C-alpha positions as CSV (number, residue, x, y, z in Angstrom):
1,M,57.4,77.2,48.3
2,S,57.1,80.8,47.1
3,K,53.7,82.4,46.8
4,S,52.1,84.7,44.3
5,F,50.8,87.0,47.1
6,E,50.6,87.6,50.8
7,I,47.8,89.3,52.7
8,V,49.1,92.4,54.6
9,N,46.6,94.4,56.6
10,G,43.8,92.9,54.6
11,T,45.2,93.7,51.2
12,P,46.9,91.2,48.8
13,H,50.5,92.1,48.0
14,Y,51.6,90.4,44.8
15,N,55.1,89.4,43.7
16,L,56.7,89.2,40.3
17,Y,57.1,85.8,38.5
18,I,60.6,85.3,37.2
19,D,62.3,82.0,36.3
20,G,59.6,79.9,37.9
21,E,59.7,81.8,41.2
22,W,57.5,84.4,42.9
23,T,59.9,87.1,43.9
24,R,60.2,90.7,45.0
25,S,62.1,93.3,43.0
26,L,65.5,94.4,44.1
27,R,64.1,97.8,45.0
28,N,61.2,96.2,46.8
29,E,58.8,98.8,45.3
30,S,55.1,98.3,44.9
31,T,52.2,100.2,43.3
32,D,48.5,100.2,44.0
33,S,46.0,98.5,41.8
34,M,42.6,100.2,42.3
35,N,39.1,99.0,41.8
36,P,37.6,101.3,39.1
37,A,34.0,100.6,40.3
38,T,34.6,101.7,43.9
39,G,37.9,103.7,43.8
40,E,39.1,101.4,46.6
41,L,42.5,99.7,46.9
42,F,42.3,96.2,45.3
43,A,45.9,95.0,45.6
44,R,49.5,96.1,45.9
45,V,51.9,94.8,43.2
46,Q,55.7,94.6,43.1
47,Q,57.2,96.6,40.3
48,A,59.9,95.3,38.0
49,G,62.8,97.5,36.8
50,K,65.8,97.0,34.5
51,A,67.3,94.2,36.7
52,E,64.2,92.2,36.9
53,T,63.5,92.6,33.1
54,E,67.0,91.3,32.3
55,R,66.5,88.3,34.7
56,A,63.2,87.5,33.0
57,I,64.8,87.7,29.5
58,S,67.7,85.5,30.6
59,A,65.4,83.0,32.1
60,A,63.3,82.8,28.9
61,H,66.3,82.6,26.7
62,G,67.8,79.8,28.8
63,A,64.6,77.7,28.8
64,Y,63.2,77.8,25.3
65,K,65.5,75.4,23.5
66,A,64.8,72.5,25.9
67,W,61.1,73.3,25.7
68,A,61.1,73.4,21.9
69,G,63.0,70.0,21.9
70,L,60.4,68.2,24.0
71,P,58.1,65.7,22.3
72,V,54.8,67.3,21.3
73,S,52.9,65.0,23.6
74,A,54.9,66.4,26.6
75,R,54.3,70.0,25.6
76,E,50.6,69.6,24.9
77,A,50.2,67.8,28.2
78,V,51.2,71.1,30.0
79,F,48.5,72.9,28.0
80,F,45.8,70.3,28.9
81,K,46.9,70.6,32.6
82,A,46.7,74.4,32.3
83,A,43.1,74.0,31.1
84,D,42.3,71.9,34.2
85,V,43.9,74.6,36.5
86,L,42.0,77.3,34.7
87,A,38.8,75.4,35.3
88,A,39.6,75.2,39.0
89,K,40.5,78.9,39.2
90,A,37.7,80.2,36.9
91,Q,35.7,81.9,39.5
92,E,38.7,83.4,41.2
93,I,39.9,84.9,37.9
94,T,36.5,86.1,37.0
95,D,36.3,87.9,40.4
96,V,39.7,89.5,39.7
97,L,38.6,90.8,36.3
98,I,35.5,92.3,37.9
99,A,37.4,94.0,40.7
100,E,40.5,95.1,38.8
101,S,39.2,96.0,35.3
102,G,35.6,96.9,36.0
103,S,34.3,94.1,33.7
104,I,30.7,93.0,34.3
105,A,30.3,89.3,35.2
106,G,29.3,88.2,31.7
107,K,32.3,89.8,30.1
108,S,34.6,88.4,32.7
109,G,33.2,84.9,32.3
110,F,33.6,85.3,28.5
111,E,37.3,86.0,28.8
112,V,37.9,83.0,31.0
113,G,35.8,80.7,28.7
114,Y,37.6,82.0,25.6
115,C,40.9,80.9,27.1
116,F,39.7,77.3,27.4
117,D,39.3,77.2,23.7
118,L,42.6,79.1,23.3
119,L,44.5,76.4,25.2
120,R,42.9,73.7,23.0
121,T,43.6,75.6,19.8
122,A,47.3,76.0,20.8
123,A,47.7,72.3,21.7
124,A,46.2,71.4,18.3
125,E,48.6,73.8,16.5
126,M,51.6,71.9,18.1
127,R,50.4,68.8,16.2
128,R,50.2,70.5,12.8
129,S,53.0,70.2,10.3
130,P,53.7,73.8,9.2
131,G,56.2,72.9,6.5
132,E,56.0,71.9,2.8
133,T,58.1,70.1,0.3
134,M,59.0,71.5,-3.1
135,P,60.7,70.3,-6.3
136,L,64.0,72.0,-7.3
137,T,65.9,72.5,-10.5
138,A,69.0,70.3,-9.9
139,P,68.5,66.6,-10.7
140,G,67.9,64.5,-7.6
141,Q,67.3,67.5,-5.3
142,F,64.3,68.5,-3.4
143,G,63.6,71.1,-0.7
144,F,61.4,71.5,2.3
145,T,60.6,74.1,4.8
146,V,60.3,74.0,8.6
147,R,59.3,76.6,11.2
148,Q,61.5,77.1,14.2
149,P,61.0,79.2,17.4
150,L,62.3,82.7,17.4
151,G,63.6,82.4,21.0
152,V,62.4,85.1,23.4
153,I,59.2,87.0,22.7
154,A,58.0,89.9,24.8
155,G,54.3,90.8,25.1
156,I,52.7,94.0,26.2
157,A,49.1,93.6,27.2
158,P,46.2,96.1,27.5
159,F,43.7,96.7,30.3
160,N,40.4,96.2,28.5
161,A,40.5,92.4,28.0
162,P,43.6,91.8,30.2
163,F,43.3,88.0,30.7
164,L,42.2,87.0,27.2
165,L,44.5,89.2,25.2
166,A,47.6,88.5,27.4
167,M,46.8,84.8,27.4
168,K,46.5,84.7,23.6
169,K,50.0,86.1,23.3
170,V,51.5,83.8,26.0
171,V,49.8,80.6,24.8
172,M,50.6,80.9,21.1
173,A,54.2,81.9,21.8
174,L,54.8,78.9,24.0
175,A,53.0,76.6,21.5
176,A,55.5,77.8,18.9
177,G,58.4,76.8,21.2
178,N,59.4,80.2,22.4
179,G,60.1,81.7,25.9
180,F,58.0,84.6,26.9
181,V,58.2,87.8,29.0
182,L,54.8,89.4,29.7
183,K,54.4,93.0,30.8
184,P,50.7,93.4,31.9
185,S,49.0,96.7,31.8
186,E,49.9,99.0,34.6
187,L,46.1,99.2,35.3
188,T,45.5,95.5,35.5
189,P,48.7,93.8,36.8
190,V,47.1,91.2,39.0
191,T,45.2,89.7,36.0
192,G,48.5,89.1,34.2
193,L,49.9,87.4,37.3
194,K,47.0,85.1,37.3
195,I,48.2,83.7,34.0
196,A,51.5,82.9,35.7
197,E,49.6,81.1,38.5
198,V,47.8,79.0,35.9
199,F,51.0,77.8,34.1
200,D,53.0,77.5,37.3
201,E,50.4,75.1,38.8
202,A,50.3,73.3,35.4
203,G,54.0,72.4,35.6
204,L,55.3,74.6,32.8
205,P,59.1,74.3,33.0
206,K,60.7,77.2,34.9
207,G,61.9,80.2,33.0
208,L,59.6,79.8,30.0
209,L,57.1,82.3,31.2
210,N,57.9,85.4,33.2
211,V,55.4,88.1,34.2
212,I,56.8,91.4,35.2
213,P,54.4,94.3,36.0
214,G,56.1,97.6,36.1
215,P,56.7,101.0,34.5
216,A,56.4,100.8,30.7
217,S,59.4,103.1,30.1
218,E,61.9,101.2,32.1
219,I,60.8,97.7,31.1
220,G,60.3,98.7,27.5
221,A,63.8,100.3,27.2
222,T,65.4,97.1,28.5
223,I,63.4,94.9,26.2
224,F,64.2,97.0,23.1
225,A,67.9,97.1,24.0
226,D,68.3,93.3,24.5
227,P,69.2,91.4,21.3
228,R,67.9,88.1,22.8
229,V,64.3,89.5,22.5
230,R,63.5,88.6,18.9
231,M,59.9,89.8,18.8
232,I,57.5,92.1,20.6
233,T,53.7,91.6,20.5
234,F,51.6,94.6,21.5
235,T,48.0,95.5,22.1
236,G,47.2,99.1,22.9
237,S,46.9,102.6,21.6
238,T,48.0,103.6,18.1
239,Q,50.3,106.3,19.5
240,T,52.2,103.8,21.7
241,G,52.2,101.2,18.9
242,R,53.9,103.7,16.5
243,H,56.6,104.4,19.1
244,L,57.1,100.7,19.7
245,A,57.5,100.0,15.9
246,V,60.2,102.6,15.6
247,E,62.1,101.3,18.6
248,A,61.8,97.7,17.5
249,A,63.0,98.5,14.0
250,K,66.3,100.0,15.4
251,T,67.4,96.4,16.3
252,L,65.3,94.6,13.7
253,K,63.0,92.9,16.1
254,R,59.8,91.5,14.7
255,F,56.6,93.0,16.0
256,T,52.8,92.6,15.8
257,L,50.6,95.5,16.7
258,E,46.9,95.4,17.5
259,M,45.9,99.0,18.0
260,G,42.9,101.4,17.9
261,G,39.9,101.5,15.7
262,K,36.9,103.6,14.5
263,S,35.0,100.6,13.3
264,P,31.9,101.1,11.1
265,L,28.7,99.1,11.2
266,I,26.7,99.5,8.0
267,V,22.9,98.9,8.2
268,L,21.2,98.9,4.8
269,G,17.6,99.6,4.2
270,D,16.4,96.0,3.9
271,A,17.8,95.0,7.3
272,D,15.6,93.8,10.2
273,I,15.7,96.9,12.3
274,D,15.2,95.2,15.7
275,Y,18.0,92.8,14.9
276,A,20.3,95.6,13.7
277,V,19.6,97.6,16.9
278,K,20.5,94.6,19.1
279,A,23.7,94.0,17.1
280,A,24.7,97.6,17.2
281,A,24.0,98.0,20.9
282,F,26.2,95.0,21.8
283,G,28.9,96.2,19.4
284,I,29.3,99.6,21.1
285,F,28.2,99.1,24.7
286,F,30.0,95.8,25.4
287,H,32.5,96.6,28.2
288,Q,31.5,100.2,28.2
289,G,32.8,100.7,24.7
290,Q,36.4,100.0,25.8
291,V,36.9,97.7,22.9
292,C,39.2,98.4,20.0
293,M,36.7,96.9,17.5
294,A,33.6,98.6,18.9
295,N,31.2,99.9,16.2
296,S,31.6,103.6,17.2
297,R,30.2,104.7,13.8
298,I,26.8,103.3,12.7
299,L,25.9,104.0,9.1
300,V,22.2,103.6,8.5
301,E,20.5,103.8,5.1
302,E,17.9,106.6,4.8
303,P,14.6,104.6,4.6
304,I,15.1,103.1,8.1
305,F,17.3,105.8,9.6
306,D,14.6,107.5,11.8
307,A,13.2,104.2,13.0
308,F,16.6,102.9,13.8
309,C,17.6,106.0,15.8
310,E,14.4,105.9,17.8
311,R,14.7,102.2,18.7
312,F,18.5,102.3,19.3
313,T,18.2,105.3,21.6
314,A,15.5,103.5,23.6
315,V,17.7,100.5,24.1
316,A,20.7,102.8,25.1
317,K,18.5,104.5,27.7
318,S,17.4,101.2,29.1
319,L,20.8,99.8,29.9
320,K,21.7,99.7,33.6
321,V,24.8,101.6,34.7
322,G,26.4,100.6,37.9
323,D,28.3,98.1,40.0
324,P,29.8,95.4,37.7
325,R,29.2,92.8,40.5
326,E,25.5,93.1,40.1
327,P,24.1,90.6,37.6
328,D,21.8,93.0,35.7
329,T,24.5,95.7,35.2
330,V,25.4,96.3,31.6
331,I,27.5,99.4,31.8
332,G,30.3,99.2,34.4
333,P,33.0,101.8,35.1
334,L,35.6,103.2,32.7
335,I,39.1,102.1,33.7
336,R,40.0,105.8,34.4
337,G,37.8,108.7,35.4
338,T,39.9,111.0,33.2
339,Q,38.4,109.3,30.1
340,C,35.1,111.0,30.9
341,A,36.6,114.3,30.0
342,V,37.9,112.9,26.7
343,I,34.3,111.7,25.8
344,D,32.8,115.0,26.9
345,G,35.2,116.8,24.6
346,H,34.1,114.7,21.6
347,V,30.4,115.2,22.4
348,E,30.7,118.9,23.0
349,D,32.6,119.5,19.8
350,A,30.1,117.5,17.8
351,V,27.1,119.3,19.3
352,A,28.7,122.7,18.7
353,K,29.1,121.8,15.0
354,G,25.5,120.7,14.5
355,A,25.2,117.1,15.8
356,K,22.1,116.1,17.7
357,L,22.5,114.4,21.1
358,L,19.9,111.6,21.3
359,C,20.8,110.5,24.9
360,G,23.5,110.3,27.4
361,A,26.5,112.7,27.8
362,T,26.3,112.4,31.6
363,H,28.8,110.9,34.0
364,K,29.6,110.4,37.6
365,D,32.9,109.3,39.0
366,Q,34.2,106.7,36.5
367,Y,30.8,105.9,35.1
368,Y,29.7,107.3,31.7
369,W,26.1,106.8,30.6
370,P,25.4,105.3,27.1
371,T,25.6,108.2,24.6
372,V,24.1,108.4,21.1
373,L,24.7,111.2,18.6
374,S,23.3,111.7,15.1
375,G,24.1,114.2,12.3
376,I,27.8,113.5,12.6
377,T,30.0,115.0,9.8
378,P,33.7,114.6,9.0
379,D,34.6,118.0,10.4
380,M,33.8,116.7,13.9
381,R,36.5,115.2,16.1
382,I,34.3,112.2,17.0
383,F,34.1,111.2,13.4
384,H,37.8,110.4,13.3
385,E,39.0,110.1,17.0
386,E,38.5,107.0,19.2
387,S,36.4,107.8,22.2
388,F,37.0,104.4,23.9
389,G,33.8,104.7,25.9
390,P,30.0,104.0,25.6
391,V,29.4,106.6,22.9
392,T,28.5,106.1,19.2
393,S,27.5,108.1,16.2
394,I,24.6,107.3,13.8
395,I,25.2,108.6,10.3
396,K,22.6,108.7,7.6
397,I,23.6,107.2,4.2
398,K,21.8,107.2,0.9
399,S,23.3,104.0,-0.6
400,A,25.8,101.2,0.0
401,E,28.3,103.1,-2.2
402,E,28.1,106.1,0.0
403,A,28.4,103.9,3.1
404,L,31.7,102.5,1.7
405,E,33.1,105.9,1.1
406,I,32.2,107.2,4.6
407,A,33.4,103.9,6.3
408,N,36.8,104.1,4.6
409,N,37.2,107.8,5.5
410,T,39.4,107.0,8.5
411,D,43.0,106.4,9.4
412,Y,41.9,103.2,11.2
413,G,40.9,99.8,9.7
414,L,40.4,97.1,12.4
415,S,36.9,95.7,12.1
416,A,33.7,96.4,10.2
417,G,30.1,95.0,10.1
418,V,27.4,94.9,7.5
419,I,23.7,94.1,8.1
420,T,21.6,93.4,5.0
421,N,19.7,90.6,3.3
422,D,21.3,91.5,0.0
423,M,24.2,89.2,-0.2
424,Q,25.6,90.7,-3.3
425,K,25.9,94.1,-1.6
426,A,27.2,92.5,1.5
427,L,30.0,90.8,-0.4
428,D,30.8,93.9,-2.4
429,L,31.1,95.9,0.8
430,A,33.2,93.1,2.5
431,F,35.7,93.3,-0.3
432,G,35.7,97.1,-0.5
433,L,36.1,98.0,3.1
434,D,39.5,99.0,4.3
435,S,39.4,96.7,7.3
436,G,41.3,93.7,8.6
437,M,38.1,91.9,9.5
438,V,34.5,92.2,8.2
439,H,31.5,90.5,9.8
440,L,28.4,90.1,7.6
441,N,25.0,90.3,9.4
442,D,26.8,90.9,12.7
443,C,28.3,93.7,14.7
444,T,32.0,94.6,14.6
445,V,32.9,92.8,17.9
446,S,34.0,89.2,17.2
447,D,37.1,87.0,17.9
448,E,37.9,83.3,17.7
449,P,41.1,81.6,19.0
450,H,42.0,80.2,15.6
451,A,41.0,83.2,13.4
452,P,43.4,85.9,12.0
453,F,42.7,88.9,14.3
454,G,44.2,92.2,13.3
455,G,43.8,95.4,11.3
456,V,45.2,97.6,8.5
457,K,46.3,101.2,8.4
458,N,46.6,102.7,11.9
459,S,44.8,99.7,13.5
460,G,47.6,97.2,13.3
461,F,50.4,95.2,11.8
462,G,50.4,91.4,11.7
463,R,47.8,88.9,12.9
464,E,47.1,87.0,16.1
465,G,45.3,83.7,16.5
466,G,45.9,80.0,15.7
467,R,48.3,79.2,12.9
468,F,48.6,82.9,12.1
469,S,50.2,83.5,15.4
470,M,52.5,80.5,14.8
471,E,53.6,82.0,11.6
472,E,54.4,85.4,13.2
473,M,56.2,83.8,16.1
474,T,58.5,81.4,14.2
475,E,61.3,81.6,11.7
476,L,60.9,79.9,8.4
477,K,63.8,77.8,7.2
478,W,64.4,76.3,3.8
479,I,66.4,73.0,3.7
480,T,67.5,71.2,0.6
481,V,68.4,67.5,0.2
482,Q,70.5,66.1,-2.6
483,R,69.8,62.5,-3.6
484,G,73.1,61.2,-5.0
485,Q,75.8,63.5,-6.1
486,R,75.1,66.8,-7.7
487,A,77.0,67.6,-11.0
488,F,78.9,70.9,-10.5
489,P,80.1,73.0,-13.4
490,M,83.7,73.1,-12.2
């Protein structure tokens, strides 16, 4: 029986997962996966190229029709078994997330726990009837719609929530009857391979799921060129998403894009300040701010602005920065040390243009301390650009109307939050915000397996989650039935 990895000189060496087998690439090339907290080698991972990508696509294409044709009870049984396997491997996967992505224990546990709900949601979706019947003009005729799988779907996953976001793509595509090829982030390849372990042990028919870590350029070019790949689902940067959309359009592949954000949290003057501070802190400092929907802009109404800044800064200063394995750590390492220079550039530009640094702007190795700025204006880079780190801007507003104007002054539109006791203003803002998701009396960070997750403008295209994923990942077909004989005009 093939194995996902072997220990060589104390380091796990991971294989690719193609057509139900753990295998090396033809070139037998590996790359290092590093622990961002320590800078030490975590694992070595085989790298797929064109040949392995073509094998993965062929396997998925050859397997999906038989899978889609199975009784729903047989397909959902695999998902229930996968949940059992996930339970048995929960601590192992949590440990991998901590070591490979720098996630603190609480965040890693959340990812794994989310995927239990995700598997149940997907199993339930297989039981839903997605079609409808409709009357037609011709006498004795009626129509109905059905949804059928696209065939092969390729997924490109990010590093920041590598298990949850990759699992969401895989699980919903399989639930819709498709085969799947997953390219994990080059920074968190082992986490993606753990998904293959779960489904392999759960008895998923061979070929349906293939996990191929490797260089994005080579794998991507092969996926784009192959007509058997009907859809690409991507989570990552806006720059990469734009390129992907252009390439996919050349061969009319479907795509969903979940990209960057500059999400606003609006705190009106009647809000409970302590609650708003807690919500805002979680919304920006969760996973070191490496979250696409993080509230990196906090818009606070003038009457409570000073008090909010003081209390929020105190909280930011109190958060422990350090080893993500320690239970009281809140801020772990950034995935790359080079991101510290990006954040420094944003902070220095803002301060040079008149912003006030309330705390932070210090870093060591791949750790960046919680950073808070006030006095931010639209001429500063940090107002518009995504820092993707533990840094936020507090902006003073005079009214809900001004908050709406400032919040919408961005090319992004992923998530938004509003904290107020005035439900009329809350709803007015919810309807007026240019955002795919709005959370009232909450921060901007929220996700549910059955909810439509996604953004507008440069933040995304399409939706993920529950039946919304099923709609994206299936083809809608209209069928008509003639009762008796139709009268033709000739």
